[in-house]
C-alpha positions as a Markdown table, in Angstrom:
| # | Residue | x | y | z |
|---|---|---|---|---|
| 1 | Met | -111.6 | 7.1 | -118.0 |
| 2 | Pro | -110.5 | 3.5 | -118.6 |
| 3 | Pro | -113.1 | 0.7 | -118.2 |
| 4 | Lys | -113.4 | -0.7 | -114.7 |
| 5 | Pro | -111.3 | -3.9 | -114.6 |
| 6 | Thr | -112.7 | -7.1 | -113.2 |
| 7 | Asn | -109.4 | -8.0 | -111.5 |
| 8 | Thr | -108.8 | -6.3 | -108.2 |
| 9 | Asn | -105.1 | -5.9 | -108.7 |
| 10 | Glu | -105.7 | -4.0 | -112.0 |
| 11 | Ala | -108.1 | -1.7 | -110.1 |
| 12 | Ile | -105.5 | -0.9 | -107.5 |
| 13 | Leu | -102.9 | -0.2 | -110.2 |
| 14 | Ile | -105.3 | 2.1 | -112.1 |
| 15 | Glu | -106.3 | 3.9 | -109.0 |
| 16 | Leu | -102.6 | 4.4 | -108.1 |
| 17 | Glu | -101.8 | 5.6 | -111.6 |
| 18 | Glu | -104.7 | 8.1 | -111.4 |
| 19 | Gln | -103.7 | 9.2 | -107.9 |
| 20 | Glu | -100.1 | 9.7 | -109.0 |
| 21 | Lys | -101.2 | 11.9 | -112.0 |
| 22 | Glu | -103.2 | 14.1 | -109.6 |
| 23 | Glu | -100.4 | 14.4 | -107.1 |
| 24 | Ala | -97.6 | 15.2 | -109.5 |
| 25 | Glu | -97.1 | 18.8 | -110.3 |
| 26 | Glu | -94.8 | 20.4 | -112.8 |
| 27 | Val | -92.8 | 23.2 | -111.3 |
| 28 | Phe | -90.7 | 24.2 | -114.4 |
| 29 | Gln | -90.5 | 23.1 | -118.0 |
| 30 | Trp | -87.8 | 23.8 | -120.5 |
| 31 | Arg | -87.7 | 23.1 | -124.2 |
| 32 | Lys | -84.3 | 22.1 | -125.5 |
| 33 | Asp | -82.2 | 23.8 | -122.9 |
| 34 | Tyr | -79.0 | 21.8 | -123.7 |
| 35 | Arg | -76.8 | 23.8 | -121.3 |
| 36 | Leu | -79.1 | 23.1 | -118.4 |
| 37 | His | -79.4 | 19.5 | -119.3 |
| 38 | Asp | -75.6 | 19.1 | -119.5 |
| 39 | Phe | -75.2 | 21.0 | -116.2 |
| 40 | Val | -77.6 | 18.5 | -114.5 |
| 41 | Ala | -75.8 | 15.5 | -115.9 |
| 42 | Asp | -72.4 | 16.8 | -115.0 |
| 43 | Asn | -73.1 | 18.2 | -111.6 |
| 44 | Ile | -76.1 | 16.4 | -110.1 |
| 45 | Gly | -76.1 | 13.0 | -111.7 |
| 46 | Lys | -76.3 | 10.9 | -114.9 |
| 47 | Phe | -79.7 | 9.5 | -115.8 |
| 48 | Glu | -81.4 | 7.8 | -118.7 |
| 49 | Asn | -84.1 | 9.2 | -121.1 |
| 50 | Cys | -87.5 | 9.5 | -119.3 |
| 51 | Glu | -86.0 | 8.6 | -115.9 |
| 52 | Glu | -86.7 | 10.8 | -112.9 |
| 53 | Leu | -83.6 | 12.1 | -111.1 |
| 54 | Pro | -84.3 | 12.9 | -107.5 |
| 55 | Leu | -83.2 | 16.4 | -106.4 |
| 56 | Thr | -82.1 | 17.3 | -102.9 |
| 57 | Lys | -82.1 | 20.7 | -101.3 |
| 58 | Glu | -78.4 | 21.0 | -102.2 |
| 59 | His | -79.2 | 20.2 | -105.9 |
| 60 | Leu | -81.9 | 22.9 | -106.0 |
| 61 | Ala | -79.4 | 25.3 | -104.5 |
| 62 | Met | -76.9 | 24.3 | -107.3 |
| 63 | Leu | -79.7 | 24.9 | -109.9 |
| 64 | Leu | -80.5 | 28.3 | -108.4 |
| 65 | Glu | -76.8 | 29.2 | -108.7 |
| 66 | Tyr | -76.8 | 28.0 | -112.3 |
| 67 | Phe | -79.9 | 30.1 | -113.2 |
| 68 | Glu | -78.5 | 33.2 | -111.5 |
| 69 | Lys | -75.2 | 32.8 | -113.4 |
| 70 | Asn | -76.9 | 32.3 | -116.8 |
| 71 | His | -79.8 | 34.7 | -116.5 |
| 72 | Ser | -79.9 | 37.3 | -119.3 |
| 73 | Thr | -76.9 | 35.7 | -121.1 |
| 74 | Pro | -77.3 | 34.9 | -124.8 |
| 75 | Tyr | -78.2 | 31.3 | -125.6 |
| 76 | Ser | -75.6 | 30.0 | -128.1 |
| 77 | Asp | -75.1 | 32.2 | -131.1 |
| 78 | Ser | -78.6 | 33.6 | -131.2 |
| 79 | Glu | -79.7 | 37.0 | -130.0 |
| 80 | Asp | -82.2 | 35.4 | -127.6 |
| 81 | Lys | -81.3 | 35.9 | -124.0 |
| 82 | Leu | -82.1 | 33.4 | -121.4 |
| 83 | Asp | -84.9 | 34.4 | -119.0 |
| 84 | Tyr | -84.6 | 32.4 | -115.8 |
| 85 | Ser | -86.4 | 35.0 | -113.7 |
| 86 | Lys | -89.3 | 32.6 | -112.9 |
| 87 | Glu | -87.0 | 29.8 | -112.0 |
| 88 | Ile | -84.9 | 32.1 | -109.8 |
| 89 | Ser | -87.9 | 33.4 | -107.9 |
| 90 | Gln | -89.5 | 30.0 | -107.4 |
| 91 | Leu | -86.3 | 28.3 | -106.3 |
| 92 | Lys | -85.6 | 31.0 | -103.8 |
| 93 | Asp | -89.1 | 30.5 | -102.4 |
| 94 | Ile | -88.7 | 26.7 | -102.3 |
| 95 | Leu | -85.3 | 27.0 | -100.6 |
| 96 | Glu | -86.4 | 29.7 | -98.1 |
| 97 | Asn | -89.6 | 28.0 | -97.1 |
| 98 | Asp | -88.1 | 24.5 | -96.9 |
| 99 | Tyr | -90.9 | 22.5 | -98.5 |
| 100 | Phe | -88.8 | 19.3 | -98.5 |
| 101 | Asn | -90.8 | 17.7 | -95.7 |
| 102 | Asp | -93.9 | 17.7 | -97.8 |
| 103 | Val | -92.8 | 17.1 | -101.4 |
| 104 | Glu | -90.0 | 15.5 | -103.5 |
| 105 | Tyr | -88.4 | 17.2 | -106.5 |
| 106 | Phe | -87.2 | 15.4 | -109.6 |
| 107 | Tyr | -85.4 | 16.4 | -112.8 |
| 108 | Tyr | -86.9 | 14.6 | -115.8 |
| 109 | Ala | -85.9 | 14.8 | -119.5 |
| 110 | Trp | -87.3 | 13.3 | -122.6 |
| 111 | Trp | -85.3 | 13.4 | -125.8 |
């Protein structure tokens, strides 16, 4: 925990930063999924490194379609097959239950 600042503005910023950390929740995480990254950039929107790209319900539907299409296909030349079963299941739940009134979704990439 950082030391308590003497300046009120600093305290507000720290409290907001801490609050944001508690409220943010990661839904999915991928490591070096370049095809997915290219798909997002080409079909949803361009963005900079470490920039949040807001996702609409339509964007999540596009991602669901991408995951269903690429599930169980080999990744590149390797024998490893993509397993998007978790993403497919959770995205179907998100889209069917329409959580968009309560939360916002973002795509974020760090490279």
